C-alpha positions in Angstrom: 112.5 87.5 93.0 115.3 86.5 95.3 113.7 83.6 97.2 113.3 80.0 96.4 109.6 80.2 96.6 109.5 82.9 93.9 111.3 80.7 91.5 108.8 77.9 92.0 105.8 80.1 91.0 104.5 80.3 87.4 104.8 83.6 85.5 101.0 84.0 86.0 101.3 83.5 89.7 104.1 86.0 89.9 102.1 88.6 88.0 99.1 88.0 90.3 101.3 88.7 93.4 102.8 91.8 91.8 99.5 93.2 90.7 98.1 92.6 94.2 100.9 94.7 95.7 100.1 98.4 95.9 103.6 99.4 94.6 103.1 96.9 91.7 106.6 95.4 92.0 108.5 93.0 94.2 110.9 94.3 96.8 114.7 94.1 96.6 117.2 92.6 99.0 118.6 96.2 99.4 115.2 97.4 100.6 115.1 94.7 103.2 118.6 95.5 104.2 117.8 99.2 104.5 114.9 98.4 106.9 117.1 96.1 109.0 119.8 98.8 109.2 117.2 101.4 110.2 115.8 99.2 113.0 119.2 98.2 114.3 121.1 101.4 114.0 118.8 104.4 113.5 115.9 103.3 115.7 117.7 101.9 118.7 115.0 103.0 121.1 112.3 101.2 119.2 111.1 97.9 120.8 108.3 95.5 120.3 107.1 96.8 116.9 105.8 95.0 113.9 106.9 96.7 110.7 105.4 95.5 107.4 107.8 95.6 104.5 105.5 94.2 101.8 105.0 97.0 99.3 101.4 97.4 100.3 100.6 93.7 99.8 98.6 93.5 103.0 96.4 96.3 101.8 95.6 94.7 98.5 92.8 92.4 99.6 92.3 88.8 98.6 92.4 89.0 94.8 95.1 86.5 94.2 95.7 82.8 94.9 97.7 82.0 98.0 101.3 80.7 97.6 101.3 76.9 97.5 102.2 75.4 100.9 105.8 74.6 101.4 107.1 76.9 98.7 108.5 79.6 100.9 
């Protein structure tokens, strides 16, 4: 909801993305900030990791249309 790409999507496209996400909602800027804080302050020994912060979107399969190119 807080990106330029999100505002370019139709309501139907937004609902498809949300329903595809296991948590059935979009993330918040605070949730991203919390992860950044954890990585930089709390997990200072952690290196070379990939952490998905997508509400389970990557586990939802291919049931929705992709975001149009150039809209992110």
